[in-house]
C-alpha positions in Angstrom: 78.1 149.9 169.3 78.7 151.8 172.5 81.9 152.9 174.2 82.7 155.4 176.9 84.7 158.6 176.1 87.4 159.4 178.6 90.3 161.8 179.0 93.7 161.0 180.4 94.2 163.4 183.4 97.5 165.4 183.6 98.2 163.6 186.9 97.8 160.1 185.2 100.0 161.2 182.3 102.7 162.3 184.8 102.5 159.0 186.7 102.9 157.2 183.4 105.8 159.4 182.4 107.7 158.3 185.6 107.2 154.7 184.4 104.4 153.6 186.6 100.6 153.7 186.4 99.3 150.6 188.2 96.0 148.8 187.7 93.7 151.9 187.6 95.6 153.7 184.8 96.1 150.4 183.0 92.4 149.8 183.1 91.8 153.3 181.6 94.3 152.6 178.8 92.7 149.2 178.1 89.2 150.9 177.9 90.5 153.5 175.5 91.9 150.7 173.2 88.6 148.9 173.3 86.9 152.1 172.2 89.4 152.5 169.5 88.7 149.0 168.3 85.0 149.7 168.2 85.6 152.8 166.1 87.7 150.7 163.7 84.9 148.2 163.3 82.4 151.0 162.6 85.0 152.3 160.1 85.1 149.0 158.3 81.3 149.0 157.9 81.1 152.6 156.9 84.1 152.5 154.5 82.8 149.4 152.8 79.6 151.2 152.1 81.2 154.4 150.9 83.6 152.7 148.5 80.8 150.4 147.2 82.5 147.1 148.2 80.6 144.1 146.9 80.2 142.8 150.5 79.1 146.2 151.9 75.5 145.0 152.7 76.6 141.8 154.4 79.2 143.8 156.4 76.4 146.2 157.5 74.3 143.2 158.6 77.2 141.7 160.6 77.9 145.1 162.3 74.2 145.3 163.3 74.3 141.8 164.7 77.5 142.6 166.6 76.0 145.8 168.0 73.0 144.0 169.2 75.1 141.2 170.8 77.3 143.8 172.5 74.2 145.5 174.0 72.7 142.3 175.3 76.0 140.5 176.3 78.6 143.1 177.1 81.0 140.9 178.9 81.2 138.3 176.2 81.4 141.0 173.5 84.3 142.7 175.4 86.3 139.4 175.4 86.0 139.1 171.6 86.3 142.8 170.8 89.3 143.2 173.2 91.1 140.2 171.7 94.3 141.7 170.2 93.9 140.1 166.8 90.4 141.6 166.4 91.7 145.2 166.3 94.6 144.3 164.0 92.1 142.7 161.6 89.9 145.8 161.6 92.8 148.1 161.0 94.1 145.9 158.1 90.7 145.7 156.4 90.2 149.5 156.8 93.6 150.1 155.2 92.7 147.7 152.3 89.4 149.4 151.8 91.3 152.7 151.5 93.6 151.3 148.8 96.6 150.3 150.8 96.1 146.7 149.7 93.9 144.9 147.2 90.4 145.1 148.8 89.4 141.7 147.3 92.1 139.8 149.3 90.3 137.0 151.4 92.1 138.0 154.5 90.8 141.6 154.2 87.2 140.9 153.3 85.1 143.3 155.3 82.4 140.6 155.6 84.8 138.9 158.0 83.1 141.1 160.6 80.6 138.3 160.7 83.3 136.0 162.2 83.6 138.5 165.1 79.8 138.5 165.6 79.8 134.7 165.5 82.4 134.4 168.2 80.4 136.7 170.5 77.3 134.6 169.7 79.0 131.4 170.7 80.5 132.8 173.8 77.1 134.2 174.9 75.3 131.0 174.1 72.9 132.8 171.8 70.8 130.8 169.3 71.5 131.9 165.7 73.4 131.4 162.5 75.6 133.6 160.5 77.5 133.2 157.2 81.2 133.8 157.5 83.8 134.0 154.6 86.6 131.5 154.8 90.2 131.8 153.5 92.8 129.2 152.7 90.6 126.3 153.8 89.8 127.7 157.2 87.7 130.2 159.2 89.1 131.9 162.3 86.7 132.8 165.1 88.6 135.5 167.1 89.4 134.5 170.7 88.0 131.0 170.2 89.8 129.0 167.5 90.0 127.9 163.9 87.8 125.5 161.9 89.3 123.7 158.9 86.7 123.8 156.1 86.8 123.9 152.3 85.4 126.6 150.1 85.0 130.3 150.4 82.1 130.5 152.9 80.8 128.6 155.9 77.8 128.7 158.1 78.4 129.2 161.8 75.5 128.0 163.9 74.9 128.3 167.7 72.1 126.4 169.3 72.7 127.9 172.8 74.0 124.5 173.9 76.7 124.0 171.3 78.0 125.4 168.1 79.2 124.1 164.7 80.8 125.3 161.5 79.4 123.8 158.3 80.2 123.9 154.6 78.9 121.6 151.8 79.7 118.1 152.9 81.6 119.2 156.0 80.5 119.7 159.6 82.9 120.8 162.3 81.5 120.6 165.9 83.0 123.2 168.2 83.6 121.5 171.6 81.7 122.7 174.7 85.1 124.1 175.8 86.3 125.7 172.6 89.9 125.8 174.0 90.2 122.1 173.4 90.8 120.5 170.0 88.4 118.3 168.1 88.2 116.9 164.6 88.5 119.9 162.3 88.7 122.3 165.2 91.8 123.9 166.7 91.1 125.7 169.9 93.0 128.7 171.3 94.5 127.4 174.5 94.6 129.5 177.6 97.5 129.9 180.0 96.8 130.9 183.6 98.9 131.6 186.7 98.0 132.6 190.2 100.3 133.8 193.0 99.8 136.0 196.1 96.1 136.4 195.4 96.5 137.6 191.9 95.8 135.8 188.6 96.9 136.4 185.0 95.0 134.7 182.2 95.9 135.0 178.5 95.2 133.2 175.3 98.2 131.4 173.8 97.6 132.6 170.3 99.4 130.4 167.8 96.5 130.4 165.2 95.2 133.8 164.2 96.7 135.3 161.0 96.4 138.7 162.7 97.9 137.8 166.0 101.0 139.9 165.6 101.3 141.4 162.1 104.9 141.5 160.7 106.4 139.3 163.5 108.1 136.0 163.0 105.3 134.0 164.6 105.4 130.2 165.4 103.0 127.8 164.0 100.8 125.6 166.2 102.5 124.5 169.4 102.5 120.9 170.6 101.0 119.8 173.9 104.4 119.5 175.6 105.3 123.0 174.5 102.1 124.4 175.8 102.8 122.7 179.2 106.3 124.3 179.2 104.7 127.8 178.6 102.3 127.2 181.4 105.1 126.2 183.8 107.2 129.2 182.8 104.3 131.6 183.2 103.6 130.3 186.7 107.2 130.8 187.7 107.4 134.3 186.1 104.2 135.3 187.7 105.6 134.3 191.1 108.5 136.7 190.5 106.3 139.5 189.3 103.7 139.4 192.1 106.4 138.9 194.7 108.9 141.7 193.7 107.2 143.7 191.0 103.6 144.1 191.9 102.9 147.3 190.0 104.1 145.7 186.8 102.2 142.5 187.7 98.9 144.5 188.1 99.5 146.3 184.8 100.1 142.9 183.1 97.0 141.4 184.7 94.9 144.3 183.3 96.5 144.7 179.8 97.9 141.3 178.7 95.3 139.2 176.8 97.4 137.1 174.5 100.9 135.5 174.4 102.1 135.0 170.9 104.9 132.4 170.4 107.7 133.7 168.1 110.4 131.9 166.2 113.5 131.7 168.4 116.6 133.6 167.4 120.0 131.7 167.1 120.7 132.6 170.7 118.8 134.3 173.6 115.2 135.4 173.4 113.1 137.5 171.0 110.1 139.6 172.0 107.8 141.9 170.2 104.6 144.0 170.5 102.6 146.2 168.1 100.4 149.2 168.3 98.0 147.2 166.2 97.6 144.4 168.7 97.2 146.1 172.1 97.4 143.4 174.8 99.5 140.9 172.8 103.0 140.0 174.0 105.1 138.2 171.5 108.0 136.2 172.6 110.1 133.2 171.6 110.2 130.4 174.3 111.9 132.2 177.2 115.3 131.1 178.4 113.9 130.9 181.9 111.1 132.4 184.1 113.2 135.5 184.8 113.5 136.1 181.1 109.7 135.9 180.7 109.2 138.2 183.7 111.5 140.9 182.3 109.8 140.5 178.9 106.5 141.4 180.6 108.1 144.4 182.2 109.4 145.5 178.8 106.4 144.8 176.6 103.7 146.2 179.0 105.6 149.6 178.7 105.2 149.4 175.0 101.5 148.7 175.4 101.0 151.6 177.8 102.8 154.1 175.6 101.0 152.9 172.5 97.7 153.6 174.2 98.9 157.0 175.4 100.0 157.9 171.8 96.5 157.1 170.6 95.2 159.6 173.2 97.8 162.4 173.5 99.9 164.0 170.8 103.5 163.6 172.1 105.4 163.7 168.9 105.5 166.2 166.0 105.3 164.9 162.4 108.3 162.8 161.4 111.1 165.0 160.3 113.0 162.2 158.6 115.8 162.3 161.2 117.1 159.0 162.6 118.9 158.4 165.9 121.1 155.9 167.7 119.3 153.6 170.1 121.5 151.5 172.4 119.2 148.5 172.1 118.8 148.4 168.3 121.1 147.8 165.4 119.4 150.3 163.1 118.8 154.1 163.2 115.4 154.9 164.7 112.8 157.6 164.1 111.7 159.7 167.0 108.6 157.6 167.8 110.7 154.4 167.9 113.3 156.2 170.0 110.6 157.2 172.5 109.1 153.7 172.5 112.5 152.2 173.2 113.4 154.6 175.9 110.1 154.1 177.7 110.4 150.3 177.4 113.9 150.4 178.9 112.7 152.6 181.7 110.5 149.6 182.6 113.4 147.2 182.1 115.7 149.4 184.3 113.0 149.4 187.0 112.7 145.7 186.9 116.5 145.1 187.4 116.6 147.9 190.0 114.3 145.8 192.2 115.4 142.3 191.1 119.1 142.9 191.9 118.3 142.9 195.6 116.7 139.4 195.3 119.5 137.7 193.5 122.7 136.1 194.9 126.3 135.6 193.6 126.9 135.9 189.9 123.1 136.3 189.2 123.1 139.4 191.5 126.1 140.9 189.6 124.4 140.3 186.3 121.2 142.0 187.6 123.3 145.0 188.8 124.9 145.2 185.4 121.6 145.1 183.6 120.2 147.9 185.8 123.3 150.0 185.2 123.4 149.5 181.5 119.7 150.2 180.8 119.2 153.1 183.2 122.1 154.9 181.5 121.0 154.0 178.0 117.4 155.1 178.6 118.6 158.4 180.3 120.9 159.3 177.3 118.1 158.6 174.8 115.6 160.6 176.9 118.0 163.5 176.9 118.4 163.2 173.1 114.6 163.3 172.8 114.4 166.4 174.9 117.0 168.1 172.7 115.6 166.9 169.4 112.9 169.5 168.9 110.6 166.7 167.7 108.3 166.5 170.8 105.2 168.5 171.4 104.7 170.4 174.7 103.0 167.3 176.1 105.8 165.1 174.8 108.4 167.4 176.5 106.6 167.1 179.8 106.3 163.3 179.4 110.1 162.9 178.6 111.0 165.3 181.4 109.1 162.9 183.8 111.1 160.0 182.4 114.4 161.9 182.8 113.6 162.7 186.5 113.1 159.1 187.3 116.2 158.0 185.4 118.4 160.7 186.9 117.5 159.6 190.4 118.3 156.0 189.5 121.6 157.0 187.9 122.7 158.3 191.3 122.1 154.8 192.9 125.1 152.7 193.9 126.1 149.8 191.6 129.1 147.6 192.5 132.2 148.5 190.4 132.5 145.1 188.6 128.9 145.4 187.4 129.3 149.0 186.4 132.4 148.1 184.4 130.6 145.3 182.6 127.6 147.6 181.8 129.9 150.2 180.3 131.9 147.7 178.3 128.7 146.2 176.8 127.4 149.6 176.0 130.6 150.7 174.2 130.7 147.4 172.2 127.2 148.0 171.0 127.9 151.6 170.0 131.0 150.5 168.1 129.1 147.8 166.2 126.3 150.3 165.4 128.8 152.8 164.0 130.4 150.1 161.8 127.0 148.9 160.6 125.5 152.4 160.0 128.6 154.3 159.0 126.8 155.9 156.1 123.9 157.1 158.2 123.9 160.3 160.2 123.9 160.0 163.9 122.2 163.1 165.5 122.6 163.5 169.2 
């Protein structure tokens, strides 16, 4: 399979360090992650061969089919290969082949590469058939949906006009629009929003076992819930494109999947992972503004994750752990940098949004800006003093500090400032009580 080799320019790295980037840099980062995913898939095929896995030959054949499909149908292949769960699957299988897990586990069968090829084949309308391993009575076709079938293996057949999944005594027809459900078929629904000439489109992934590894994911959403998500996305997209267009353009380029999470007892939970670039996990947002700020938060994580795969910013983990004003547990330096960069984005969101709110909502927005700009600045200073950043990491954190120091000088109404300081002090007190036995460098 083919991918382009690119380098992140010092100028682009500096722009990212200040919290921005926009669509061109986001596109570059997305392309690097696509290339990373292709390397992981090659690694699955090559490692299966080297360790003598029982499915090594079938994995090689699936890889060759996928490479041929990518060459002839690049757009359809990119949709499947860039699907967040595809990369997570490849990384999980590669780890299993290297002994991190039992290589025979059905969910880490390298022959599952054939499911990726089958998904591209169906999207491209190519005639053909491929055998795909099944697990737990189902087979997942990345970016398309899941077929419920018995047994350990199925045949996925595409006629060019339609597709089906068959096993002994069972035939599941995949609808012409795979996003819709049918007997035995559960389609991955799409959520779309348009405003001010810009459109965001993402899969609402509530099916794939690899959609956000380690997160508290929701099971299949009902139709009414999907309608709620679509409505909230439309409202959040209006906010982003109207007042936060740089963030909106980055989300438009990077975000490919929304992953519903189990709701916490109160408020909203969100998550992302370096393993699933382009996936934003969140419980049902409290409101559209909550979803908008979640995008601002999680797209920062995605950007930095892609940078960390390209540029060495952090020295090997020293074992030291640090206080983070947004977490209840001590954090390693990479987690600290990720959190600071995410809250640089959150601060920027509230810095702009506070001027578009009224009354108590405006005071809350001012307080959010004040709290997170100060928190991110203090943590960035801790990072700079830690001795755990490379030269490139020091330059990156220095760019973050410059932006945050400028924001720290901006006026915030006294009541909002007081509220922000009180909330910050309460968190620090709770953290000390919870982690009293842990060291607290910085």
